[in-house]
C-alpha positions as CSV (number, residue, x, y, z in Angstrom):
1,X,-7.7,3.9,-2.2
2,X,-5.0,5.9,0.2
3,X,-1.5,4.2,-0.3
4,X,1.5,5.0,2.1
5,X,4.6,3.6,1.3
6,X,7.7,2.7,3.0
7,X,7.0,3.4,6.8
8,X,9.1,2.3,9.2
9,X,8.4,0.6,12.9
10,X,8.0,3.2,15.7
11,X,11.1,3.0,17.9
12,X,9.2,1.4,20.6
13,X,8.6,-1.6,18.3
14,X,12.1,-1.9,17.0
15,X,14.1,-5.1,17.7
16,X,15.7,-8.2,16.4
17,X,12.2,-9.8,15.7
18,X,10.1,-7.4,14.5
19,X,12.7,-5.4,11.9
20,X,12.2,-8.4,9.2
21,X,8.6,-6.6,8.7
22,X,9.8,-3.1,7.9
23,X,9.5,-1.0,5.6
24,X,5.5,-1.0,5.7
25,X,3.3,-0.3,3.0
26,X,-0.3,0.8,3.8
27,X,-3.3,0.9,1.4
28,X,-6.5,2.3,3.3
29,X,-10.0,2.4,1.3
30,X,-11.2,6.0,1.4
31,X,-14.2,4.8,3.7
32,X,-11.7,3.8,6.3
33,X,-9.7,6.7,5.8
34,X,-12.3,9.0,6.4
35,X,-13.4,7.3,9.5
36,X,-9.4,7.3,11.2
37,X,-8.0,10.3,10.1
38,X,-10.8,12.7,8.7
39,X,-14.1,12.3,10.4
40,X,-13.6,14.9,13.5
41,X,-14.2,13.1,16.9
42,X,-17.0,14.7,19.5
43,X,-15.9,17.8,20.8
44,X,-13.8,18.9,17.2
45,X,-10.6,16.8,17.7
46,X,-9.5,15.7,14.6
47,X,-6.7,13.0,14.6
48,X,-3.5,14.4,13.5
49,X,-1.9,10.7,13.7
50,X,0.0,9.7,10.5
51,X,-1.4,6.6,9.3
52,X,0.4,3.7,9.9
53,X,0.2,0.0,9.1
54,X,2.0,-1.1,12.4
55,X,-1.0,0.6,14.1
56,X,-3.5,-2.0,12.7
57,X,-1.2,-4.9,13.4
58,X,-2.3,-7.6,16.0
59,X,0.3,-7.7,19.0
60,X,2.1,-10.6,18.1
61,X,3.8,-9.1,15.2
62,X,5.1,-6.1,17.7
63,X,6.9,-7.9,19.9
64,X,8.9,-11.3,19.8
65,X,6.4,-13.9,19.2
66,X,6.5,-17.6,17.0
67,X,4.9,-15.6,14.3
68,X,8.0,-13.4,14.0
69,X,10.4,-16.4,14.7
70,X,9.1,-18.3,11.2
71,X,8.8,-14.9,9.9
72,X,12.7,-14.1,10.2
73,X,13.5,-18.1,9.1
74,X,11.3,-17.2,5.9
75,X,12.9,-14.1,5.4
76,X,16.2,-15.6,5.3
77,X,15.4,-18.4,3.1
78,X,13.4,-16.2,0.5
79,X,15.5,-12.7,0.7
80,X,11.8,-11.2,1.3
81,X,11.4,-8.2,3.9
82,X,8.2,-6.0,4.8
83,X,4.6,-5.9,5.2
84,X,1.7,-4.7,3.2
85,X,-1.6,-3.8,5.5
86,X,-4.8,-3.6,3.5
87,X,-7.5,-1.8,6.0
88,X,-10.9,-2.0,4.3
89,X,-14.7,-3.0,5.3
90,X,-15.8,-6.3,4.6
91,X,-18.5,-6.4,2.5
92,X,-21.2,-8.1,4.1
93,X,-23.6,-7.8,0.9
94,X,-21.1,-10.2,-1.0
95,X,-21.6,-14.2,-0.2
96,X,-20.0,-16.0,-3.0
97,X,-16.4,-14.8,-2.0
98,X,-14.7,-12.0,-0.1
99,X,-14.7,-8.6,-1.2
100,X,-14.1,-5.2,0.7
101,X,-15.3,-1.9,0.0
102,X,-13.5,0.7,-1.2
103,X,-15.3,4.4,-2.2
104,X,-18.5,2.6,-2.2
105,X,-17.7,-0.2,-4.3
106,X,-16.9,-3.7,-4.2
107,X,-13.6,-5.1,-4.8
108,X,-12.1,-8.9,-4.8
109,X,-10.1,-9.8,-1.8
110,X,-8.0,-12.1,-3.5
111,X,-7.4,-10.0,-6.3
112,X,-5.4,-7.4,-4.1
113,X,-3.8,-10.7,-2.3
114,X,-2.3,-11.4,-5.9
115,X,-1.6,-7.9,-7.1
116,X,0.6,-7.6,-4.0
117,X,2.2,-11.2,-3.5
118,X,5.8,-11.5,-3.6
119,X,6.8,-8.1,-3.2
120,X,6.7,-8.4,0.3
121,X,7.4,-11.1,3.0
122,X,3.8,-10.7,4.5
123,X,1.0,-9.5,3.6
124,X,-1.9,-8.5,6.6
125,X,-5.5,-8.1,5.7
126,X,-7.3,-5.8,8.5
127,X,-10.7,-6.3,7.5
128,X,-13.2,-8.4,8.6
129,X,-14.0,-11.4,6.7
130,X,-17.6,-11.9,6.6
131,X,-17.8,-15.6,5.1
132,X,-15.0,-16.7,6.7
133,X,-13.0,-17.3,3.0
134,X,-9.4,-18.8,3.2
135,X,-7.4,-16.7,0.4
136,X,-4.1,-18.1,-0.5
137,X,-0.8,-17.0,-1.6
138,X,2.2,-18.1,-3.3
139,X,5.0,-16.4,-2.6
140,X,3.9,-14.2,0.4
141,X,3.0,-15.0,4.1
142,X,-0.6,-14.0,4.3
143,X,-2.3,-13.0,7.6
144,X,-6.1,-12.8,7.9
145,X,-8.9,-12.9,10.3
146,X,-11.0,-16.0,10.2
147,X,-14.4,-13.7,10.9
148,X,-14.4,-10.3,12.2
149,X,-11.4,-8.1,13.2
150,X,-10.2,-5.2,14.9
151,X,-7.0,-4.6,16.6
152,X,-8.3,-3.7,20.0
153,X,-10.6,-7.0,19.7
154,X,-7.2,-9.1,18.7
155,X,-5.7,-7.2,21.8
156,X,-8.5,-8.6,24.4
157,X,-8.5,-11.6,22.6
158,X,-4.9,-12.3,23.3
159,X,-4.8,-11.3,27.2
160,X,-4.5,-14.6,28.4
161,X,-3.6,-12.9,31.9
162,X,-7.0,-11.4,32.4
163,X,-9.4,-14.1,31.0
164,X,-12.0,-11.5,31.6
165,X,-10.7,-9.4,29.0
166,X,-11.3,-11.9,26.6
167,X,-15.3,-12.2,27.0
168,X,-17.0,-11.0,23.5
169,X,-13.9,-11.2,21.4
170,X,-13.6,-14.8,21.3
171,X,-14.2,-15.0,17.8
172,X,-11.2,-12.8,17.1
173,X,-8.3,-15.1,15.3
174,X,-5.9,-13.9,12.9
175,X,-5.1,-17.1,10.7
176,X,-1.0,-17.8,8.9
177,X,-1.0,-19.0,5.6
178,X,2.3,-20.4,3.8
179,X,2.4,-21.1,0.4
180,X,3.7,-24.2,0.7
181,X,2.4,-25.3,4.3
182,X,-1.0,-24.1,4.2
183,X,-2.7,-23.0,7.6
184,X,-0.6,-23.1,10.0
185,X,-1.7,-23.5,13.9
186,X,0.4,-21.7,16.4
187,X,-1.3,-23.6,18.7
188,X,-0.1,-26.6,17.6
189,X,3.1,-26.5,19.1
190,X,4.8,-30.0,17.7
191,X,3.3,-29.0,14.0
192,X,4.8,-25.3,14.3
193,X,8.0,-27.1,15.6
194,X,8.2,-29.1,12.5
195,X,7.3,-26.4,10.1
196,X,10.2,-24.1,11.8
197,X,12.4,-27.2,11.2
198,X,11.6,-27.5,7.5
199,X,12.7,-24.1,7.1
200,X,16.2,-24.3,9.1
201,X,17.0,-27.5,7.4
202,X,16.8,-25.2,3.8
203,X,18.7,-22.9,5.6
204,X,21.7,-25.2,6.6
205,X,21.3,-26.7,2.9
206,X,21.4,-23.3,1.3
207,X,24.7,-22.3,3.5
208,X,26.4,-25.5,2.7
209,X,26.0,-25.1,-1.1
210,X,27.4,-21.5,-1.0
211,X,30.3,-22.5,0.9
212,X,31.0,-25.2,-1.5
213,X,30.2,-22.5,-4.5
214,X,32.8,-20.3,-2.6
215,X,35.4,-23.0,-2.3
216,X,35.1,-23.9,-6.1
217,X,35.3,-20.2,-7.1
218,X,38.8,-19.7,-5.2
219,X,40.3,-23.0,-6.3
220,X,43.0,-21.9,-9.1
221,X,42.4,-22.4,-12.6
222,X,43.7,-25.6,-13.9
223,X,44.2,-27.2,-10.5
224,X,44.1,-30.4,-9.1
225,X,40.4,-31.3,-7.8
226,X,39.6,-34.0,-5.0
227,X,37.8,-36.6,-6.4
228,X,35.1,-35.7,-3.9
229,X,35.2,-32.6,-5.7
230,X,34.8,-34.1,-9.1
231,X,31.8,-36.1,-8.1
232,X,30.2,-32.3,-6.7
233,X,30.4,-33.5,-3.3
């Protein structure tokens, strides 16, 4: 496994929405690393591109989107930033749960998730999901493919303006899992708006409590307190 840490967004992608996913850490299996950055292209050309997690993300994490709006709220509420991406091939020989391949050996995808969970705002699994498994997290937002995945395929699957480009890629879909809410369906606008409302209400409550605590801290020692303040209101 190759690990690249602390990578920032390319300038062309940086805006108020996308900054919550940087800095990014990139975990690449030995197999995928060889395919993407070591093996020469036809004609002997070698890729000289520095490995970046942002090259593997779906388009909705590279531009203002409902997902990024939700992540901004989540980041403010939980105080987390950054994204960790795992690029690896899904193991099609295992049918009991989701495994990824690294160096010819199978490893539990859920175990990798649990090791990274809580360290980042979000985790993204750049790996085919042969059994359509449904992994979970306790603290971080999790993005994972419902079945197969490729960045180019995801881009074409999102080409709503050009339906002809989507042919053959309709099965590529990235789920968004939130610890306390489960899978959030972005296409269900009413439910998504409700989930955002819950975060917004949580933020408002936190801000009110912080303002109350600041006022109490500013009160001179031994000073008179109002009846409402005495009650903690």
